[in-house]
C-alpha positions as a printed NumPy array, in Angstrom:
array([[-25.635, -49.538,  -8.696],
       [-23.263, -52.12 ,  -7.255],
       [-20.424, -49.623,  -6.825],
       [-22.76 , -47.141,  -5.128],
       [-23.902, -49.856,  -2.739],
       [-20.298, -50.81 ,  -1.972],
       [-19.435, -47.166,  -1.29 ],
       [-22.409, -46.801,   1.074],
       [-21.384, -49.999,   2.861],
       [-17.849, -48.628,   3.314],
       [-19.379, -45.488,   4.812],
       [-21.2  , -47.629,   7.378],
       [-24.646, -46.967,   5.938],
       [-27.532, -49.444,   5.845],
       [-27.603, -51.031,   2.383],
       [-30.058, -53.886,   2.866],
       [-32.598, -52.436,   0.428],
       [-29.971, -51.786,  -2.25 ],
       [-28.546, -55.288,  -1.854],
       [-32.006, -56.782,  -2.356],
       [-32.528, -54.722,  -5.512],
       [-29.138, -55.727,  -6.904],
       [-29.788, -59.397,  -6.187],
       [-33.059, -59.3  ,  -8.124],
       [-31.686, -57.22 , -11.035],
       [-28.275, -58.818, -11.547],
       [-29.325, -62.149, -13.145],
       [-31.316, -60.428, -15.891],
       [-28.558, -57.957, -16.782],
       [-25.927, -60.723, -16.738],
       [-28.02 , -62.763, -19.155],
       [-28.498, -59.772, -21.479],
       [-24.753, -59.088, -21.526],
       [-23.998, -62.746, -22.216],
       [-26.482, -62.874, -25.091],
       [-25.087, -59.662, -26.57 ],
       [-21.618, -61.194, -26.531],
       [-22.856, -64.224, -28.474],
       [-24.005, -62.101, -31.407]])
């Protein structure tokens, strides 16, 4: 999702909606990855 948003931004497209979604989703996925690494 992040790479797709970066690609769209490079193409000059409006990515405000995607950025908002990434900002709300990222903390939960980062926590899940961190917890999986602790196992």
